[in-house]
MARDRENTOR-109099 format. One line per 10 residues: their letters; for each residue x, y, z of C-alpha. Coordinates in steps of 0.02 Angstrom, whole numbers. Example, Ala and Ser with C-alpha at 12.3 -4.5 7.8 and 13.67 -1.06 7.14 Angstrom:
<sites>
AS = 615 -225 390 ~ 684 -53 357
</sites>
This chain:
<sites>
MTWFICEVAF = -1667 -1417 -1888 ~ -1553 -1485 -1715 ~ -1545 -1309 -1678 ~ -1718 -1278 -1699 ~ -1766 -1405 -1568 ~ -1625 -1349 -1458 ~ -1694 -1173 -1442 ~ -1878 -1228 -1440 ~ -1831 -1328 -1281 ~ -1722 -1192 -1206
RMRRFLSELK = -1878 -1067 -1206 ~ -1982 -1202 -1153 ~ -1873 -1213 -1002 ~ -1867 -1054 -975 ~ -2065 -1020 -994 ~ -2085 -1169 -859 ~ -1975 -1081 -748 ~ -2039 -922 -778 ~ -2216 -992 -729 ~ -2141 -1074 -560
RRKVYRVAIA = -2063 -900 -506 ~ -2237 -828 -539 ~ -2327 -962 -428 ~ -2452 -995 -581 ~ -2427 -1183 -529 ~ -2472 -1162 -351 ~ -2643 -1037 -414 ~ -2671 -1169 -546 ~ -2686 -1320 -409 ~ -2766 -1234 -292
YAVAAWLVAQ = -2906 -1166 -394 ~ -2925 -1322 -462 ~ -2947 -1407 -308 ~ -3071 -1272 -244 ~ -3190 -1283 -406 ~ -3190 -1480 -404 ~ -3260 -1433 -213 ~ -3384 -1317 -292 ~ -3424 -1426 -414 ~ -3458 -1577 -300
VVTQIFPVFE = -3572 -1460 -184 ~ -3676 -1375 -301 ~ -3710 -1530 -390 ~ -3763 -1626 -229 ~ -3862 -1469 -156 ~ -3958 -1392 -312 ~ -4063 -1539 -350 ~ -4124 -1552 -169 ~ -4171 -1371 -156 ~ -4262 -1386 -346
VSQWALRSMI = -4130 -1279 -424 ~ -4152 -1290 -621 ~ -4024 -1384 -732 ~ -3967 -1229 -824 ~ -3913 -1130 -665 ~ -3813 -1282 -644 ~ -3735 -1293 -793 ~ -3708 -1099 -771 ~ -3611 -1116 -621 ~ -3494 -1257 -673
VLLIAGFPIA = -3464 -1157 -849 ~ -3412 -999 -718 ~ -3302 -1123 -649 ~ -3214 -1168 -800 ~ -3219 -994 -864 ~ -3116 -924 -726 ~ -2992 -1048 -714 ~ -2876 -959 -856 ~ -2927 -783 -774 ~ -2860 -839 -627
LILAWAFDIT = -2688 -905 -723 ~ -2664 -725 -786 ~ -2701 -636 -627 ~ -2584 -767 -537 ~ -2445 -708 -684 ~ -2468 -536 -679 ~ -2486 -476 -464 ~ -2440 -550 -313 ~ -2488 -544 -159 ~ -2348 -454 -29
PEGIKRTDRV = -2366 -365 147 ~ -2399 -207 82 ~ -2534 -277 -24 ~ -2550 -337 -208 ~ -2408 -275 -335 ~ -2361 -307 -514 ~ -2252 -462 -508 ~ -2093 -397 -599 ~ -2099 -250 -481 ~ -2091 -360 -346
DLTQAQARRV = -1946 -449 -391 ~ -1854 -288 -446 ~ -1883 -214 -301 ~ -1821 -368 -195 ~ -1678 -417 -326 ~ -1613 -245 -284 ~ -1604 -271 -113 ~ -1530 -441 -139 ~ -1387 -344 -247 ~ -1360 -231 -115
EAIPAKSIAV = -1339 -328 20 ~ -1250 -459 -79 ~ -1092 -331 -119 ~ -981 -325 36 ~ -932 -167 116 ~ -739 -195 89 ~ -745 -237 -63 ~ -640 -136 -219 ~ -615 -149 -409 ~ -434 -49 -469
LPFENLSDDP = -467 -18 -625 ~ -323 -19 -739 ~ -220 165 -713 ~ -210 262 -891 ~ -57 329 -952 ~ -9 493 -969 ~ 182 493 -999 ~ 228 570 -1162 ~ 299 399 -1224 ~ 164 293 -1265
ENAYFADGVH = 282 143 -1212 ~ 270 193 -1040 ~ 106 107 -1066 ~ 191 -67 -977 ~ 236 57 -836 ~ 65 112 -794 ~ 9 -54 -799 ~ 154 -126 -678 ~ 90 14 -529 ~ -76 -48 -575
DDILSSLSKI = -44 -227 -539 ~ 59 -194 -411 ~ -57 -109 -301 ~ -170 -257 -332 ~ -29 -365 -296 ~ -18 -271 -116 ~ -219 -274 -84 ~ -241 -462 -141 ~ -161 -522 2 ~ -276 -432 134
SDLKVISRTS = -404 -572 179 ~ -536 -450 240 ~ -552 -382 72 ~ -633 -440 -84 ~ -510 -372 -228 ~ -556 -396 -400 ~ -451 -491 -523 ~ -341 -418 -654 ~ -418 -486 -787 ~ -613 -443 -738
VRQYKEGVRN = -566 -253 -730 ~ -445 -266 -906 ~ -604 -239 -984 ~ -619 -47 -911 ~ -443 3 -978 ~ -522 105 -1124 ~ -682 211 -1144 ~ -811 300 -1059 ~ -815 232 -877 ~ -988 228 -787
LREIGQALGV = -907 179 -592 ~ -1094 151 -529 ~ -1143 33 -657 ~ -952 -33 -644 ~ -978 -65 -465 ~ -1131 -158 -491 ~ -1055 -267 -633 ~ -918 -311 -521 ~ -1002 -331 -371 ~ -905 -209 -268
AHILEGTVRR = -926 -55 -158 ~ -778 38 -203 ~ -687 82 -362 ~ -494 153 -357 ~ -468 227 -539 ~ -297 348 -598 ~ -167 385 -686 ~ 22 390 -707 ~ 141 500 -789 ~ 331 477 -804
VGNRVRVNAQ = 442 617 -838 ~ 628 558 -827 ~ 657 503 -660 ~ 503 552 -567 ~ 332 471 -572 ~ 161 561 -544 ~ 25 462 -478 ~ -123 528 -464 ~ -285 405 -370 ~ -455 451 -310
LINAQTDAHI = -566 313 -223 ~ -743 320 -260 ~ -905 245 -171 ~ -979 142 -308 ~ -1149 160 -248 ~ -1166 345 -217 ~ -1034 401 -343 ~ -975 507 -199 ~ -771 526 -174 ~ -697 462 -30
WADTFDRELT = -509 545 -62 ~ -402 591 -204 ~ -222 640 -188 ~ -92 648 -314 ~ 85 583 -269 ~ 241 650 -343 ~ 386 561 -289 ~ 580 527 -375 ~ 552 353 -469 ~ 668 277 -320
NLFALQSELA = 539 293 -217 ~ 407 207 -314 ~ 379 56 -220 ~ 354 160 -58 ~ 227 239 -142 ~ 145 110 -206 ~ 144 42 -7 ~ 90 202 35 ~ -74 179 -87 ~ -124 30 -19
ERITAALRAN = -117 81 145 ~ -243 214 111 ~ -367 112 14 ~ -362 -35 147 ~ -374 94 293 ~ -529 184 208 ~ -593 4 171 ~ -576 -24 374 ~ -495 -178 316 ~ -430 -285 480
LSARERASMQ = -237 -329 438 ~ -154 -464 512 ~ 32 -422 585 ~ 99 -555 413 ~ -18 -458 295 ~ 42 -262 362 ~ 219 -335 363 ~ 201 -406 185 ~ 127 -234 120 ~ 323 -176 157
IHPTSGLAAY = 405 -303 62 ~ 475 -199 -90 ~ 499 -334 -243 ~ 686 -249 -290 ~ 796 -142 -233 ~ 838 -98 -413 ~ 721 13 -528 ~ 819 -56 -692 ~ 788 -210 -625 ~ 600 -192 -610
ELFLRARELF = 576 -109 -766 ~ 660 -271 -866 ~ 538 -382 -742 ~ 393 -266 -799 ~ 426 -310 -988 ~ 443 -472 -938 ~ 270 -491 -878 ~ 198 -408 -1010 ~ 259 -521 -1134 ~ 210 -662 -1037
RWSGVGDPLE = 45 -621 -1015 ~ 63 -617 -1203 ~ -137 -577 -1248 ~ -155 -673 -1423 ~ -14 -527 -1467 ~ 129 -625 -1584 ~ 214 -795 -1554 ~ 214 -861 -1410 ~ 363 -946 -1405 ~ 450 -796 -1455
NGVKALRLID = 366 -698 -1338 ~ 418 -837 -1194 ~ 615 -829 -1242 ~ 604 -641 -1261 ~ 528 -636 -1078 ~ 655 -765 -1038 ~ 801 -661 -1068 ~ 736 -489 -985 ~ 701 -600 -822 ~ 895 -657 -847
QAVARDPQFA = 952 -464 -867 ~ 840 -434 -712 ~ 919 -568 -589 ~ 1091 -510 -650 ~ 1051 -343 -598 ~ 969 -392 -432 ~ 1000 -562 -373 ~ 888 -550 -249 ~ 722 -532 -343 ~ 618 -663 -286
LAYSLGSRLN = 487 -609 -389 ~ 576 -610 -549 ~ 644 -786 -526 ~ 447 -848 -490 ~ 424 -770 -639 ~ 564 -862 -753 ~ 480 -1033 -675 ~ 333 -996 -749 ~ 393 -953 -907 ~ 498 -1117 -913
AELYWFGHDR = 358 -1209 -866 ~ 229 -1129 -977 ~ 345 -1180 -1128 ~ 381 -1353 -1067 ~ 186 -1375 -1054 ~ 114 -1299 -1209 ~ 245 -1407 -1319 ~ 358 -1255 -1368 ~ 498 -1341 -1304 ~ 491 -1519 -1221
SRARLNNAKA = 663 -1522 -1148 ~ 723 -1581 -982 ~ 819 -1434 -970 ~ 669 -1321 -993 ~ 575 -1415 -849 ~ 733 -1417 -744 ~ 755 -1237 -773 ~ 579 -1198 -693 ~ 620 -1283 -553 ~ 781 -1212 -512
AADVALRLQP = 713 -1031 -521 ~ 562 -1062 -394 ~ 691 -1143 -264 ~ 798 -991 -285 ~ 638 -870 -265 ~ 582 -975 -111 ~ 740 -981 -28 ~ 748 -788 -45 ~ 574 -756 3 ~ 492 -931 83
DLGDAHLALA = 328 -856 81 ~ 310 -761 -67 ~ 145 -835 -149 ~ 192 -812 -308 ~ 340 -934 -297 ~ 231 -1071 -224 ~ 125 -1037 -385 ~ 277 -1050 -502 ~ 322 -1213 -407 ~ 119 -1285 -418
FFYYYGYRDY = 153 -1278 -601 ~ 333 -1342 -617 ~ 234 -1506 -517 ~ 63 -1494 -621 ~ 145 -1462 -803 ~ 288 -1565 -767 ~ 240 -1723 -690 ~ 55 -1719 -669 ~ 85 -1730 -469 ~ -80 -1630 -425
KRARAEIEIA = -56 -1688 -246 ~ 101 -1593 -238 ~ 32 -1452 -355 ~ -103 -1419 -254 ~ -23 -1420 -88 ~ 90 -1273 -132 ~ -67 -1191 -215 ~ -144 -1205 -48 ~ 14 -1125 40 ~ 1 -982 -110
QQATPNDSEI = -165 -959 -70 ~ -142 -923 110 ~ 4 -787 62 ~ -123 -713 -72 ~ -304 -750 -36 ~ -365 -628 -166 ~ -274 -705 -312 ~ -394 -745 -439 ~ -229 -828 -526 ~ -218 -951 -393
SDAAGAVGRR = -414 -998 -380 ~ -400 -1030 -575 ~ -253 -1140 -539 ~ -350 -1242 -409 ~ -494 -1243 -524 ~ -375 -1328 -656 ~ -282 -1448 -539 ~ -463 -1497 -465 ~ -519 -1550 -645 ~ -374 -1643 -692
EGRGNR = -399 -1744 -519 ~ -583 -1779 -583 ~ -663 -1654 -438 ~ -749 -1538 -566 ~ -809 -1533 -754 ~ -672 -1588 -864
</sites>
């Protein structure tokens, strides 16, 4: 019964909103005022000219009968500078115009890359290439870059790029494939205008795995140039910074990052512990791997927060790893985000967490995970819905 009442109330609110949108309220008030004035005039004038009571009653009946007709016409039609048009058609045209105007020209969605390697286990590698291109683009404040979580739904299935562009609110889409064979990697990528389906450019990058990071930087630079995005000196320099000099360390990091995301598969504690072992191996191979230390900090903080391991040692490990990452790369957004989660999860210190999030946002303005963290801290501080 409660569900039925809620449903009726919802439908009634929607109907009243539609009446307002179609200006039915406005027409009803205007008609009522005009009809009242006409009725006042005829009741005063008709007797003076000895007009029959039948004619007077007929006039009143016509005024009353015209009321629902006026409402029906108001519902169905609208007056525009181009003339009278059906309301739905007018609203559709205006909505389409608003959507076109609302989509920034410097906006892009990078769809998940398809793994074409013979070994399906290399799917994590294709995901890593995709993520790192996104990470490079997310550092550019002049671009609107759609988050990984938003594009993940398009990893499989038939892709209608125009529909995807409209759904995500972007003017451009990058899609591609990754094929790894031995010590070589081939990346096919194409940049497409999502509004016209026209190819802006398409290219194949065939490199040694040792040149993978340079390939990713080149792709990000070509996208930036095609979208005519303005780059600050700091942003240009950050695109040239490679996370590690060792490919083996990078692969360990990629596997750990996939486990960190968990995706609802497997046991979170088991995944977290396994990911930390991979991070330990990665930083053992490359002690300068700041991004791996950042992920290690996040893993420790997550395990502490979600009750899997509430030991002080777990929290200390999170802080130590974040400190190492910041010592290696003081401007690394991921490291500041890791420190923010340490303060958030470990001590409910929302002021310090917010300060670190703000630094991370300056370093990586398009990272949706940072925005989500800001929202979570804001809610805890009572500045949003709990």
